[in-house]
C-alpha positions as CSV (number, residue, x, y, z in Angstrom):
1,X,0.0,0.0,0.0
2,X,1.4,3.4,-1.0
3,X,1.7,6.3,1.5
4,X,3.0,9.8,1.4
5,X,6.0,11.2,3.1
6,X,7.8,14.6,3.0
7,X,11.6,14.7,3.2
8,X,12.8,18.0,4.7
9,X,15.9,18.7,2.8
10,X,17.9,21.9,3.4
11,X,15.9,24.6,1.6
12,X,13.4,22.1,0.1
13,X,10.5,20.0,1.4
14,X,10.3,17.2,-1.1
15,X,7.1,15.2,-1.2
16,X,7.3,11.5,-2.0
17,X,5.0,8.6,-2.6
18,X,6.3,5.5,-1.0
19,X,5.5,1.7,-1.1
20,X,6.9,-1.2,0.8
21,X,8.3,-1.7,4.3
22,X,10.1,1.5,5.5
23,X,12.0,-0.6,7.9
24,X,13.8,-2.5,5.1
25,X,17.5,-2.0,5.1
26,X,17.6,-0.3,1.7
27,X,15.7,2.3,-0.4
28,X,15.0,2.5,-4.1
29,X,14.3,6.0,-5.6
30,X,12.3,6.1,-8.8
31,X,12.5,9.2,-11.0
32,X,9.8,9.9,-13.7
33,X,10.1,11.3,-17.2
34,X,9.2,14.6,-18.9
35,X,5.6,15.7,-18.6
36,X,5.0,13.0,-16.0
37,X,4.7,12.9,-12.2
38,X,5.5,10.7,-9.3
39,X,2.1,9.0,-9.0
40,X,2.6,7.7,-12.6
41,X,5.3,5.4,-11.3
42,X,3.0,3.6,-8.8
43,X,3.3,0.4,-10.9
44,X,7.1,0.5,-10.6
45,X,6.8,1.2,-6.8
46,X,4.5,-1.8,-6.4
47,X,6.8,-4.0,-8.5
48,X,9.7,-3.1,-6.2
49,X,7.7,-3.5,-3.0
50,X,6.3,-6.9,-4.2
51,X,10.0,-7.9,-4.7
52,X,10.6,-7.0,-1.0
53,X,12.0,-3.5,-1.3
54,X,11.1,-0.1,0.0
55,X,10.6,2.3,-2.9
56,X,9.7,6.0,-3.3
57,X,9.1,8.4,-6.1
58,X,9.4,12.2,-6.1
59,X,8.3,14.9,-8.5
60,X,10.9,16.6,-10.7
61,X,11.0,20.4,-10.8
62,X,7.9,22.0,-12.4
63,X,6.1,18.6,-12.4
64,X,3.3,17.1,-10.3
65,X,2.7,19.0,-7.1
66,X,5.6,21.2,-8.0
67,X,3.8,22.5,-11.1
68,X,4.4,26.2,-11.5
69,X,3.4,27.0,-15.1
70,X,6.9,26.5,-16.4
71,X,5.9,23.5,-18.4
72,X,3.4,25.6,-20.3
73,X,6.3,27.8,-21.3
74,X,8.3,24.8,-22.2
75,X,5.6,23.6,-24.6
76,X,6.0,26.9,-26.6
77,X,9.7,26.6,-26.9
78,X,11.5,25.0,-29.8
79,X,14.7,23.2,-30.6
80,X,17.7,24.2,-28.5
81,X,15.5,26.3,-26.1
82,X,13.5,23.2,-25.2
83,X,16.6,21.2,-24.7
84,X,18.3,23.7,-22.5
85,X,15.2,24.1,-20.4
86,X,15.0,20.4,-19.9
87,X,18.7,20.1,-19.1
88,X,18.5,22.9,-16.5
89,X,15.6,21.0,-14.9
90,X,17.6,17.7,-14.9
91,X,20.6,19.4,-13.2
92,X,18.4,21.0,-10.6
93,X,16.7,17.7,-9.9
94,X,20.1,15.9,-9.7
95,X,21.1,18.3,-6.9
96,X,17.9,17.6,-5.1
97,X,18.2,13.9,-5.5
98,X,21.8,14.0,-4.3
99,X,20.5,15.7,-1.1
100,X,17.7,13.1,-0.8
101,X,20.2,10.3,-1.1
102,X,22.2,11.8,1.8
103,X,19.0,12.1,3.8
104,X,18.0,8.5,3.1
105,X,21.5,7.3,4.2
106,X,20.7,8.4,7.7
107,X,18.3,5.5,7.9
108,X,19.0,3.1,5.1
109,X,22.2,1.0,4.6
110,X,22.0,1.3,0.8
111,X,20.2,3.6,-1.7
112,X,19.6,3.0,-5.4
113,X,18.3,5.6,-7.8
114,X,16.6,4.6,-11.1
115,X,15.1,7.0,-13.6
116,X,13.1,6.8,-16.8
117,X,13.9,9.1,-19.8
118,X,14.3,12.6,-18.2
119,X,14.6,10.8,-14.9
120,X,17.3,8.7,-16.4
121,X,19.2,11.8,-17.5
122,X,19.0,12.9,-13.8
123,X,20.5,9.6,-12.8
124,X,23.4,10.0,-15.3
125,X,23.9,13.5,-13.8
126,X,24.4,12.0,-10.4
127,X,27.6,10.3,-11.7
128,X,29.2,13.8,-11.4
129,X,28.6,13.9,-7.6
130,X,31.3,12.7,-5.1
131,X,28.6,11.0,-2.9
132,X,26.7,8.8,-5.3
133,X,24.0,6.2,-4.8
134,X,24.9,2.6,-4.3
135,X,23.4,1.7,-7.6
136,X,22.6,4.1,-10.5
137,X,20.0,2.8,-13.1
138,X,19.2,5.1,-16.0
139,X,16.5,3.8,-18.3
140,X,16.0,5.3,-21.8
141,X,18.4,8.2,-21.3
142,X,21.8,9.5,-22.5
143,X,25.0,10.2,-20.6
144,X,26.0,12.7,-23.4
145,X,24.4,16.1,-22.6
146,X,25.5,17.7,-25.9
147,X,22.7,18.6,-28.4
148,X,24.0,16.2,-31.0
149,X,20.6,15.5,-32.6
150,X,19.9,19.2,-33.6
151,X,20.2,20.3,-37.2
152,X,22.3,23.3,-36.3
153,X,25.3,23.9,-34.1
154,X,25.7,26.8,-31.7
155,X,28.8,26.9,-29.4
156,X,28.4,24.4,-26.6
157,X,27.0,25.8,-23.4
158,X,28.5,24.8,-20.0
159,X,25.4,22.8,-19.3
160,X,26.0,20.6,-22.3
161,X,29.6,19.8,-21.3
162,X,29.0,18.4,-17.8
163,X,27.4,15.1,-18.8
164,X,29.4,12.0,-17.7
165,X,30.2,11.1,-21.3
166,X,32.5,14.2,-21.2
167,X,34.0,13.2,-17.9
168,X,34.3,9.4,-18.3
169,X,37.4,9.1,-16.1
170,X,35.3,10.1,-13.1
171,X,32.7,7.3,-13.5
172,X,34.5,4.2,-12.1
173,X,33.8,2.6,-9.7
174,X,30.1,3.7,-9.7
175,X,27.8,0.7,-9.8
176,X,25.9,1.2,-13.0
177,X,22.9,-0.5,-14.7
178,X,21.7,0.9,-18.0
179,X,18.7,0.1,-20.2
180,X,18.2,1.5,-23.7
181,X,15.7,1.0,-26.6
182,X,17.6,0.3,-29.8
183,X,14.8,1.9,-32.0
184,X,14.3,4.8,-29.6
185,X,12.9,7.8,-31.7
186,X,13.1,10.2,-28.7
187,X,16.4,9.5,-27.0
188,X,19.1,8.2,-29.3
189,X,20.6,5.0,-27.8
190,X,23.9,5.4,-29.5
191,X,25.6,7.6,-26.9
192,X,24.7,5.2,-24.1
193,X,25.9,2.3,-26.1
194,X,29.2,4.1,-26.8
195,X,29.5,5.1,-23.2
196,X,29.2,1.5,-22.1
197,X,31.9,0.5,-24.6
198,X,34.2,3.2,-23.4
199,X,33.6,2.3,-19.8
200,X,34.4,-1.4,-20.2
201,X,38.2,-1.1,-20.0
202,X,37.9,1.2,-17.0
203,X,35.8,-1.5,-15.2
204,X,38.1,-4.3,-16.1
205,X,39.0,-5.0,-12.5
206,X,35.3,-5.0,-11.4
207,X,33.2,-5.8,-14.5
208,X,30.2,-6.9,-12.3
209,X,29.6,-3.2,-11.5
210,X,28.8,-2.3,-15.1
211,X,25.7,-3.6,-16.8
212,X,24.0,-2.6,-20.1
213,X,20.8,-4.0,-21.7
214,X,19.6,-2.8,-25.1
215,X,16.3,-3.9,-26.7
216,X,16.7,-3.5,-30.5
217,X,13.0,-3.6,-31.4
218,X,11.7,-1.2,-28.8
219,X,11.0,2.5,-29.3
220,X,10.9,5.0,-26.4
221,X,7.6,3.5,-25.2
222,X,9.1,0.1,-24.9
223,X,7.4,-3.1,-25.9
224,X,5.9,-4.6,-22.8
225,X,8.0,-7.8,-23.0
226,X,11.1,-5.7,-23.2
227,X,10.1,-3.3,-20.4
228,X,9.3,-6.2,-18.1
229,X,12.6,-8.0,-19.0
230,X,14.5,-4.8,-18.2
231,X,12.8,-4.7,-14.8
232,X,13.5,-8.4,-14.2
233,X,17.2,-7.7,-14.8
234,X,17.1,-4.6,-12.6
235,X,15.5,-6.4,-9.7
236,X,18.0,-9.3,-10.1
237,X,20.8,-6.7,-9.9
238,X,19.3,-5.3,-6.7
239,X,19.3,-8.7,-5.2
240,X,22.9,-9.4,-6.4
241,X,24.1,-6.2,-4.9
242,X,22.5,-6.9,-1.5
243,X,19.7,-4.4,-1.5
């Protein structure tokens, strides 16, 4: 059964929807995608609680209970303006989630963060933090924050250059679990695939920390069988890592 809880972070009261036993020794944070909100992840929270975990979801900036009209502005933007708006939201959310992880560690032995689409971008951004979750699981996201898919090329902004793909030597030994859709028409899977290949030599001493699953036939809205398979592997990874 789900319940609500507010985490009082420095300068921010972050509302969460939770499921599972809060006395479990670990916590799994689920981050939603663009134009979504935390309650939309209830099925994922229930899947995790059924597997024996305590899970929670929070709203990204400008989403859900944090709606402030900014997404109405976002809808009227185009191209690079839309991208930079989203990226700024991702980086703000990453800072908040990093604070949430620190708060959760006061009670829980281990904390994992998984995110879907924009939430996955936020998980990738957490790789730039010194204090990282005990497992990072970006689904349907890219570690490359450069606007490579745009038809025109302005000089790179500082925001575009802080993704983990541009700072790959900082990533190891972060425990990382990635899922992409090979036919994704929203988030190009190629940068995540290349990121995984570049990371493999760096993880040679601990290859079990690095995991990548790509589903060639799935688009951004993944085929149900692929989505469930990805979650099966994710829960297996949680068990293997002692969550």
